[in-house]
TIDO-575049 format. One record per atom (N, C-alpha, C): x, y, z; residue in one letter. Coordinates in steps of 0.02 Angstrom, whole numbers, plus 50000, padded with zeros to 5 digits. Each point is the difference from the previous one (the first is absolute). Last residue first. Example, Ala and Ser with C-alpha at 12.3 -4.5 7.8 and 13.67 -1.06 7.14 Angstrom:
! TIDO-575049
506424988850354S 500425005950003S 499615005550037S 500154971449996A 499555005950000A 500455006050000A 
***
This chain:
! TIDO-575049
548255558454184L 499975002950067L 499825007449995L 499564976549842A 500255006950002A 499905003050069A 500354973849942L 499485004750021L 500305007050004L 501394981949939P 499384998449963P 499455005050013P 502645007250013Y 499504996550040Y 499374998649959Y 502845006249985D 499375000049962D 499494995750037D 502315002250066G 499685006550011G 499355000749961G 501634980650025T 499985004149939T 499755007050012T 500204982250168F 500604999049960F 500035004549938F 498154999650153C 500585001650042C 500654999049963C 497894994649894G 500125007250008G 500615001750042G 498804979649900E 500725000350012E 500225007250011E 497704982349980C 500225006750016C 500744999650016C 498594982149838F 500365001850060F 500095007550006F 498214979449886G 500535004749986G 500325002150066G 498844975449957C 499875006950018C 500575004349973C 499814974950036A 499445002249958A 499825007250019A 502384984550018A 499525004550034A 499475002549951A 502014985949957D 499364996650010D 499475004450031D 502335006849959P 499664998749936P 499324996750007P 501805014150144A 499374996750018A 499604998449936A 502165011249998I 500084995450056I 499374996150016I 500575018049829R 499984993049979R 500044995150058R 500195024450011R 499364998849967R 499924992849976R 502045007550097L 499475000350050L 499334998249970L 501875002749859A 499984993550033A 499454999850052A 500365020449892D 499784995149951D 499944993150031D 500925017550127L 499275000649994L 499734994949951L 502284993650125S 499755005149954S 499245000250000S 501674993250210L 499614997149946L 499755005649955L 502245004950136F 499284999350009F 499704996249942F 502625002550127A 499585000149941A 499274998950020A 502825003450093L 499285001050014L 499625000049934L 502604993650133S 499625001849941S 499265000250018S 501564998450170D 500505000249947D 499685001549933D 498985009150240A 500044994149957A 500555000849948A 499135016050173G 500624996550013G 500094993749958G 498255018550013T 499844993450028T 500634996150017T 500205021349898Q 499675000850064Q 499844993350033Q 500945000649782A 500495002250049A 499685000650069A 498604994949819R 500464994550013R 500495001850055R 498615016949922I 499624995350042I 500444994050017I 500895015649851E 499965002950067E 499614995450048E 500134994149773E 500654999350031E 500005002850071E 498055002749871L 500114992950014L 500664998950036L 498995024050036S 500134995949941S 500114992850021S 498455017450145Y 500694997949988Y 500044995949936Y 497945009050091N 500485004950025N 500724998449984N 497984986749956C 499825006749976C 500535005150017C 500104977050072A 500115000449927A 499835006849971A 499634994750233I 500715000849985I 500135000749925I 497865007950146L 500164994649954L 500725000949976L 498785015750140Q 500234994250038Q 500204994149957Q 499125020649912D 500595002050039D 500264994450044D 497984997849865R 500624999549963R 500625001850041R 497864989850127D 500105005449953D 500704999849971D 499104976450090P 499985007050023P 500115005049944P 498834975150028I 500555002849960I 500005007550014I 498504979750084D 500445004550037D 500625001949959D 497424994149913T 500634996850014T 500485005050031T 497715005349920G 499994995450056G 500634996150014G 499455017549825F 499454995250001F 500084994550052F 501505018249915W 499415003450026W 499434995250014W 502915000349977C 499374996649986C 499445003750033C 502465010349903P 499624997350057P 499394996149976P 502325001949855A 499415004050016A 499634996850059A 501994990749897V 500095006949979V 499425004550019V 501404974450045F 499415004050015F 500135007349982F 501224978149880P 500065005450050P 499335003550010P 499834974549923P 500345006049975P 500085005350055P 499954973950066A 499535005249978A 500405005749970A 501044981250103S 499524996849954S 499435004649982S 502705004350072S 499305001450019S 499534996849949S 502734996950094R 499534999749944R 499295001050027R 502865001850070L 499305001250019L 499565000249938L 502454989450085H 499695002849940H 499245000450013H 502484996750141V 499274999950006V 499715003849940V 502474986550088E 499655004949958E 499264999450014E 501384988350142R 500545003249963R 499735005549954R 499034990550244A 499884999949928A 500545004049963A 499744996250249G 500544997649958G 499874999749925G 498695008850197S 500024992650002S 500494997149950S 499595023350011E 500244998250067E 500074992450008E 499035008349803R 500725001450000R 500294998250069R 497684998349975L 500344994949960L 500755001050000L 498655016250107L 499964993650036L 500394994649963L 499725020849894A 500495000450054A 500024993550040A 498355002249836V 500654999349968V 500555000150052V 497865004650076I 500084992949984I 500664998749965I 499415022350052Q 500134996250060Q 500104992649986Q 499415014649822R 500665001750026R 500184995850061R 497824998449910S 500504996849957S 500705001250026S 498235011250105T 500004992950017T 500534996349959T 499645022949953T 500324999150066T 500044992650019T 498925010049798G 500694997849996G 500334998550066G 497665006149915R 500405005550027R 500754998449999R 498654984549881V 499575005950007V 500425006050023V 500224974949870I 500395004750039I 499615006550002I 499394971849962S 499995006949976S 500475004150044S 499864975850014D 499415001249959D 499995007049971D 502334987150042D 499465002750042D 499415001649955D 502474985149996V 499395002149964V 499495002350052V 502814995849974M 499465000950049M 499395002849963M 502444986249947V 499455003849969V 499435000350051V 502774995650039V 499304998950015V 499565004449957V 502594987950033R 499675005549963R 499254998750002R 501754990850196R 499664998949936R 499755006549969R 501064995050224G 500484999049947G 499704999449931G 498284996750188E 500705001750015E 500464998249941E 497544995750020V 500255005949964V 500735001450010V 498714981250100C 499765000549931C 500365005549961C 500374995650235S 500244994249962S 499795000349927S 499245016650158K 500715000849982K 500244994249956K 497615011850032L 500254993250010L 500724999849974L 498465021650099A 500354997049943A 500274993150019A 497745013950094G 500684998150016G 500314996749939G 497675016750073L 500414995949955L 500694998650030L 498275012850119K 499614995749955K 500434995049962K 500885017050144I 499624995450041I 499654994849956I 501165017249896R 500484995450031R 499654995150047R 498655016549892V 500334995849951V 500464994950032V 498725017950115A 499704993449994A 500394995349954A 500575023350037E 500144996150059E 499774992749991E 499465015549831E 500714998650000E 500204995750060E 497765007549983R 500164995349946R 500734997950003R 499235016850146R 499824993350023R 500144994849946R 500325022749944G 500484998050051G 499874992950025G 498475010049847Q 500614997849969Q 500524997750051Q 497274998950019G 500575004050022G 500654997349974G 497994983050014P 499935007349999P 500635003450027P 499884976449871T 500085002350069T 499965007650000T 499964985049805I 499375002750025I 500035001450075I 501874991349881F 499745005049952F 499365003250026F 501074981950115T 500285006650015T 499745005349952T 498734977650093R 500365002149941R 500245007350008R 499614985350225G 499655001049936G 500465002649945G 500624982850213I 499865007149989I 499745000849930I 500634978750087Y 499585002950052Y 499955007549997Y 501354983349869R 499294999549983R 499555003750049R 502605002749904N 499674999250064N 499255000349988N 501844992549809K 499515004950025K 499764998150070K 502314996649833V 499524996550043V 499555005150033V 501734997649770L 499715004450051L 499464996050038L 501234989949823G 500515004450027G 499755004650056G 499524977049851V 499645003550053V 500515004450036V 500134991849732G 500184998650069G 499565003950049G 500454990649721Y 499585003750046Y 500194998250071Y 501564999349763P 499644996550053P 499605004750045P 500445004749739I 500375001250062I 499614996550057I 499215001749772G 500414994150014G 500445000850061G 498255014949890S 500715001549994S 500454993950008S 497584998950023E 500165002749934E 500755000849990E 499184992750211Q 499824995149949Q 500205002449930Q 500275014850183A 500474994550003A 499874994949945A 498495017950025Y 500655002549977Y 500514994449998Y 497894995250092G 499975000949928G 500665002349970G 499824998750233M 499984993249971M 499995000449924M 499815020150117A 500684997450003A 500044993049971A 497895009950022A 500375003149946A 500724997649999A 498664992950177D 499784996949938D 500375002949940D 500435009450215L 500244993249994L 499814996849934L 499425022450095G 500554999649952G 500234992949987G 498275006350160S 499765001049931S 500565000049949S 500254998350246D 499784993949968D 499875000949925D 502165003750087P 499354997350021P 499495005550012P 502084999649826V 499825003450062V 499314997550021V 501834985349852G 499435004549998G 499905003350067G 502204988549846I 499584999850060I 499425005049992I 502104985849853V 499445004749997V 499594999250064V 502754994749922V 499374998050032V 499485005549991V 502185001149898D 500054993250027D 499344997550030D 500625018449785A 499944999450073A 500024992750019A 499905019749782E 500374994150023E 499994999850076E 498015011049847V 500625001650034V 500354993550020V 497675011949847P 500424994650024P 500635002650035P 497635009549914R 500545002750042R 500424994350029R 498154995949846E 500155007049987E 500635002450035E 499184977850031R 500145001049929R 500235007049986R 499304994750218A 500644996749985A 500195000849926A 497905007950072L 500535004250027L 500694997049985L 498074987849946L 500085005649954L 500575004650023L 499414982350142R 500294997449937R 500145005749951R 498885005350200G 500714998450012G 500344997349938G 497695004049993A 500355006450005A 500754998850011A 498594981450005R 500105002349931R 500365006750000R 499364991350206R 500554996049972R 500155002149928R 498185010150107R 500645002250029R 500594996049973R 497834993949932A 500155006749975A 500675002450027A 499154979550078E 500264999449932E 500175006949971E 499004999350215H 500664996850001H 500314999749930H 497775007450023V 500485005150022V 500704997150001V 498004991949836S 500354998150061S 500505005450019S 497755004049851Q 500734999749998Q 500274998050069Q 497645004649942G 500234994349961G 500754999049999G 498915017450128C 499795000949930C 500294994449955C 501074997050216I 499625006249991I 499875000949925I 500874981450204V 499885000649927V 499545006049991V 501814991350211S 499375002749974S 500004999849923S 501864994050148D 499544994549986D 499315002449978D 501825015150062P 500174996249940P 499534994349984P 499215023250120R 500374994050020R 500144995749939R 499725027049977A 499634993850008A 500454994350023A 500945022349959F 499504999850052F 499694993150011F 501835005549828Y 500145000650072Y 499434998150046Y 500074998449750I 500705001050018I 500114999350074I 497814998749900Y 500414994349979Y 500725000750023Y 498515017750045E 499734994150033E 500434993949983E 500345020949894F 500404998950059F 499734994250043F 498935009249804I 500524995149983I 500424998250061I 497395008449989C 500665002450021C 500524994649988C 497755001049850L 500254997550064L 500705002850015L 498015005849835Q 500695002350006Q 500274998050069Q 497894990749814G 500195004350056G 500745001650000G 498704987049832G 500274996350057G 500195004250060G 497945003449808G 500735000450006G 500234996750064G 497565010250002E 500354996449947E 500755001250005E 498475000250221V 500095004249941V 500384996049948V 498434987350182P 500665003149989P 500005004449939P 497704997350134R 500444995749961R 500675003449991R 498165002250205Q 500295003849944Q 500504995549964Q 498644990550163V 499725006750005V 500235004349943V 499744972250047T 500395005449969T 499625006550006T 499884977850170R 499705003649945R 500475005449974R 499844976050165V 500435005349974V 499675003149940V 499114985650232A 499965001049927A 500445006049980A 499664993250231G 500404995149964G 499995000749925G 498885015350151D 499754993350015D 500344994749958D 500785021049912E 499435000450045E 499714993050008E 502185015549883V 499814993450027V 499445001150050V 501125014449776V 499695000050066V 499824992850018V 501765015549820L 499614994150016L 499695000850069L 501295015149787I 499725000150068I 499564993850008I 502105011049821E 499484995250018E 499795000850073E 501815011849873G 499345003150003G 499444995450021G 502104987849912P 500015007250015P 499295002949997P 500084974250058G 500255004249947G 500015007350020G 500344977250156L 499505005049980L 500315004449946L 500794974450028D 500145006950020D 499395004349985D 499714973550054R 500225004749949R 500205006650032R 499724977650111V 499495000149948V 500235004649943V 501244984850212F 499995006149959F 499474999349946F 499854987450238E 500224999049931E 499945006549961E 500454995750275A 499525001949948A 500294998849931A 500994997650233G 499724994149967G 499475001549948G 501445015350131V 499374998350034V 499654994149966V 502115008749919A 500094999550072A 499374997950037A 500035004549763D 500324993750016D 500044998950076D 499245020749924L 499494994849987L 500294993250018L 501465017950008A 499545000350057A 499434995049991A 501565003249825C 500324996450055C 499565000050062C 499445012449801S 499774993150002S 500324996050056S 499605027050018E 500424995249964E 499744992950009E 498785018850085S 500475003649957S 500424995349957S 497554991950080A 500665001550029A 500425003949950A 497394986950069F 500355005049959F 500675001650033F 497944979050007V 500575003550028V 500285005049950V 497754982650077V 500285004349946V 500545004350032V 498654974850065A 500305006450017A 500265003549937A 499044977550018A 499505005349993A 500285006950014A 501814983549942G 499324997450013G 499495005549987G 501955010549974R 500154994350043R 499334997150022R 501145018949803R 499454996550034R 500274994350042R 500875025949882G 500054992850006G 499394997150035G 501185024149869M 499444996750034M 500134992550001M 501555025149978C 499774993849971C 499454996950043C 501655023649938L 499464997450043L 499734993749967L 502125021549976P 499704993449988P 499444998350048P 500785025149899R 500124995450056R 499654993349989R 499855017249833F 500665001050027F 500194994750052F 498035004649834G 500274993650023G 500705000650029G 498295016349905W 500664999249969W 500344993550022W 497845007250085P 499954998949928P 500674999149964P 499654992450262D 499965006249962D 500024998749924D 498904983050181R 500665001749975R 499955006149956R 498504985150208A 500045004549942A 500735001449983A 498014985050164A 500705000549979A 500035004149936A 498224994150225V 500095003049933V 500755000549986V 498034987250169L 500715001149991L 500115002449928L 497744999450188K 500344998949936K 500745001350004K 498315002950179R 499724994549961R 500414998249938R 500575017750166P 499704994650040P 499744994149960P 501995013049889S 499405002750032S 499684994350040S 502545006149874L 499584995450038L 499415003850030L 502015001949790V 499535003550044V 499544994850033V 502505002749856I 499504995450025I 499585003650052I 501885005749782L 499585002150056L 499534994350019L 502185011149852S 499704993450007S 499665000350067S 500915021249840W 499694996650057W 499854992849984W 501095026049904A 500104992850004A 499644997250061A 499335022749847G 500584997650036G 500024992450001G 497985019549985R 500544998349954R 500614997950041R 497065003050029L 500695000350024L 500494998249945L 497514999249997G 500215007050007G 500725000850023G 498914978749972A 499955003349935A 500235007350003A 499794986450196L 500634998949964L 499995003449931L 498035000850134A 500555003650033A 500654999449960A 498094987849929R 499935007249988R 500585004050030R 499924976450037R 500085001549929R 499975007549987R 499574992450218V 500704999149983V 500125001949927V 497804999650072A 500355005750029A 500754999749985A 498654982049939E 499885005649954E 500355006350027E 500074981150135E 500414998849940E 499905005649949E 498725000150199V 500695001850013V 500444999049938V 497375006249973S 500414994550025S 500735002250010S 498135014349912P 499654994750037P 500444994650031P 500495027749965C 499914994149957C 499784994150043C 500645022350083R 499605001549940R 499904994049954R 501305000550206L 499405003750019L 499535001049941L 502184990249976R 499514995250025R 499355003550021R 501975012149932A 499614997349944A 499454995350023A 501485008650162Q 499615005549971Q 499564997549943Q 501534985050097A 499455001550046A 499555005549974A 501934995049876I 499524994449997I 499405001350046I 501795015450004A 499655000549936A 499484994449993A 501434999750188Y 499525005550005Y 499595000649936Y 501754984350003A 499464997950045A 499465005450006A 501945005349878I 499594995149964I 499424997750043I 501555014150099L 499645003749949L 499544995449961L 501514990950154E 499415002750034E 499595004249951E 502084991249932S 499484994850002S 499375002550033S 502055012449989D 499545001249945D 499454994749996D 501265007850233S 500034995249944S 499505001949945S 500435009350228T 500325003649946T 500054995749937T 498044999850205T 500654997549981T 500315004649947T 497815003550091Q 500344997650059Q 500714997649985Q 498115019149890F 500394993949990F 500394998350063F 497715014549904I 500494999850054I 500364993349996I 498365017249827A 500274993550020A 500515000850056A 498745017749874G 499824998150068G 500274993350023G 500395012949793Q 499314997849999Q 499774997550068Q 502225006749961Y 499595006149992Y 499264998349993Y 501534982350013E 500005003650064E 499595006449996E 500354987249803L 499524996850044L 499975003550069L 501595007749841Q 499325000949974Q 499484997250047Q 502274996250049T 499825007050011T 499295001449978T 500904978849954R 499895000850071R 499775007150016R 500654995149780L 499364996950016L 499835000950074L 502105007349922A 499485004349974A 499314997350018A 501854986650059G 500025006450035G 499445004649979G 500364978949889A 499684999450065A 499975006750037A 500754991149770H 499695006550012H 499665000350069H 501114980149919P 500485005449992P 499725006950013P 499414975550101L 499655005049962L 500475006049991L 500434972150047N 500125007050017N 499595004549954N 500264972150105G 500065004649944G 500125007150023G 498694978550113N 500695000049977N 500045004649939N 498144995150218H 500205003249938H 500754999149988H 497584993050153A 500724998749995A 500225002149930A 497725003950180L 500325000649935L 500754998750007L 497294998250123A 500724999850010A 500334999749931A 497435008350116L 500414996649949L 500725000350022L 497165005250081S 500724999950013S 500354996649941S 497545014050017G 500274994150033G 500755000650014G 498535016949901K 499784993949967K 500274993750033K 500585022250075V 499274999450005V 499744993549968V 502474998650087Y 499665005749970Y 499254998449998Y 502664991150089K 499284999350008K 499685006349974K 502534986649955L 499595005850014L 499274998150008L 502844991349968T 499314998350016T 499615006450014T 502434989449875L 499645005850025L 499284997950013L 502074981950007P 499465003349962P 499735006350035P 502205002050028Q 499394997949967Q 499844992850021Q 501535023450092A 499944992849991A 499324998349969A 500745022050074N 499994998549928N 499964992549986N 500235009950221E 499315000849974E 499944998549926E 502125000050115R 499604994250017R 499305000549970R 502185011049887R 499525001750052R 499524994250011R 502035007749839A 500024994550050A 499555001750059A 500585013649797G 499394996249999G 499954994550052G 501875015849945G 499425003850024G 499364996050003G 501814989649850T 500155005950040T 499375003850019T 499344976449938T 500605003449979T 500085006250043T 498704974050026S 499935007149986S 500675002849980S 498664975049990Y 500595003550022Y 499915007249980Y 498264977150044R 500195006749976R 500715001750020R 497824980049971V 500685001250026V 500265006449968V 497404987850042H 500465004749968H 500674999850035H 497274987349967G 500625001250036G 500485004349959G 497224990150038V 500475003449956V 500625001850041V 497644982150008A 500545003950031A 500425003349946A 497604983650070M 500355004149951M 500545003950036M 498694985150121T 499924996749935T 500285004149942T 500714999050283G 499635002949944G 499974995849937G 501735005750229N 499624994649967N 499685002449935N 501075011350209L 499805002849935L 499574995049962L 500934993250205E 499505005250012E 499755003049935E 501754984149996D 499374996850021D 499455005150010D 502165007849954L 499724996949941L 499344996550016L 501215009550179L 499755005249955L 499664997049939L 501104985550151Q 499375002650028Q 499705005349955Q 502134990849943E 499454995249992E 499345003050024E 501755018149924R 500064994150043R 499374995749992R 501405022349864F 499434995550012F 500194994150044F 501565017749937V 499385003650012V 499434995350020V 502214992149939E 500045004150061E 499325003050019E 500354987249798G 500074995750058G 500055003750066G 499905012349795V 499394996150009V 500034995750063V 501515021850003L 499934994449955L 499364996050017L 500115026550064G 500374993850012G 499874994849947G 498365020650101A 500675000049971A 500344993450016A 497354999649985D 500515003250041D 500655000149961D 497144991350014K 500575002049959K 500495003650045K 497404986149986H 500595001450041H 500575001749952H 497034997550006Y 500665000349970Y 500545000650053Y 497124995249924S 500505001250052S 500694999849968S 497145000549935L 500695000949978L 500455001450060L 497534986749949E 500345004750044E 500745000249980E 498314985149905R 499935006949975R 500295005350047R 500304976350037D 499295001850010D 499885007449985D 502364998049988N 499674994250030N 499295002050017N 502395009349860V 499285000650011V 499734993550026V 502585013949997A 499584994149986A 499275001650015A 502755010549961A 499305001550018A 499574994249979A 502815005350050I 499474995749974I 499335002750024I 502845008549968G 499354999950033G 499534995249965G 502755012650026C 499544995249970C 499345000150037C 502695012949960A 499364999450034A 499574994949964A 502335003349944E 499925004950053E 499364999150040E 500944988149799Q 500204997450065Q 499925005050057Q 499374991549724G 499935005450049G 500134997450069G 500204986849799R 499755006149969R 499925005750049R 500674977250057H 500545003449963H 499775006649970H 498474984850110Q 500385004250046Q 500565003949964Q 498224983349927L 500115006549967L 500435004750043L 499354978150074A 500304998849934A 500155006549963A 498885001150207Y 500674997450012Y 500364998949933Y 497745005849994L 500445005750013L 500714997850014L 498364983349974G 500115003549937G 500475005950007G 499314988350193Y 500484996049961Y 500155003349932Y 498365010450133Y 500645000150036Y 500534996249960Y 497764999349927A 500335006349982A 500685000650033A 498694981650061T 500224999449930T 500365006249977T 499025000650210R 500594995850001R 500274998949929R 498005011850024A 500555004050029A 500654996050000A 497964989549934C 500315004149948C 500575004350027C 498354982150090G 500724999950009G 500385004549952G 497594989149930G 500285004250052G 500764999650003G 498344990049842A 500194995850057A 500295004050058A 499405009449785P 499404998750041P 500164995650061P 501585017649865D 499974992850012D 499404998650046D 501565020449855Y 499324998150021Y 500004992550008Y 502075020249989V 499734993349996V 499274999850022V 502445016249929G 499304999750018G 499734993049992G 502395017550000F 499744993350001F 499275000350022F 502425015949920V 499304999550021V 499764992849994V 502445016650020G 499684993849979G 499294999850027G 501925020849926C 499664996250052C 499744993449972C 501645024349965E 499814993749968E 499724995550054E 500445028749965E 500004993750036E 499804994149956E 501295026849984H 499384996249993H 500084993050029H 501215024850069L 500074994049960L 499344996250000L 500355027050025E 499864994050039E 500034994049954E 501365024049971M 499454995949975M 499924993950044M 
***
């Protein structure tokens, strides 16, 4: 099975221009959501131009490129791929020219029925240039645009015929369209900076470009920006949607606020609940950088065990969980992390990680701590065990790669080399985000999905 992807999207309208540069800064703030490829498409005098390539934002773009793109509207994307998907042509935004003009599209999410839809469209004569399901959405929009009067109406009609997860930004020569799927799996918010209108996967990207957060888009909502005016194309569906709970556990940056809930506070609360449920006698609590740090702080605060910096992160490589290929993940761990001997030597250590997927990373980190003199290592996960894959855009693999589906708790403990092991309970998971104005998808922890497959 091909693994699914998690990405970041950014869109901006600004009559003052310079939108490519604004998108550049926004993508920098969203770099944690994808480190394999990135791109920016911009409109200047109704002419669409773009640049995209494999690599980090700072590697792909230079001053001259941003000056050449310029523009009063822009859309950007950061991406990471999975097994079989590391192809340069899959970089976004996707751009296309068709009889009605041109458009660019940035997509975060996944269409679980993409294979069947691709086959159906190919038998209708469609020719695809990428292996990404995002191209299916672009094709559906272009097809709908032939039969309706505006690009925003084409987006509405195209999405009505799809099932899956999407936070989507579409750029045409005159308009910027933002849309979220009816289940609200993936986050998308809107901000303003003077006359400028900004859309982003997370509020941290709004902060990075000096935009004030206005609100989250609701599930199923579609907005269009034309000449600075924001109009509603489709109102949100009733109910709060089913946001991916993993946004709070791992993916989002801790300084983001999603659906009214601080990500930092959600992670810290997870650590507190974990300490109540799974206490242990120890001398120091440490977190696995970066998404395990807030939970470790919460665990320390609740347990009364001192918090320490036991692991030091190399800031110049990406997140190992989203490094394509298991072999490369394992190699990256020792390059990415070093143990702080003065913190752990001779001590009983509680090591809090955000989650345990395959177990290989946990095993290597436990070994690092023991090599640095830790007397005991007690592994704690601020998420429940993964028991099912994700079909809606998060890199949770099939069951045969999930350690919790193949081994008992004691067997997992033995494989990781920890002295004890415990996971956050499902009941506690459902209480980590009390301020969130939404429901949650927790299918990877239960096997029950909001959308029937």
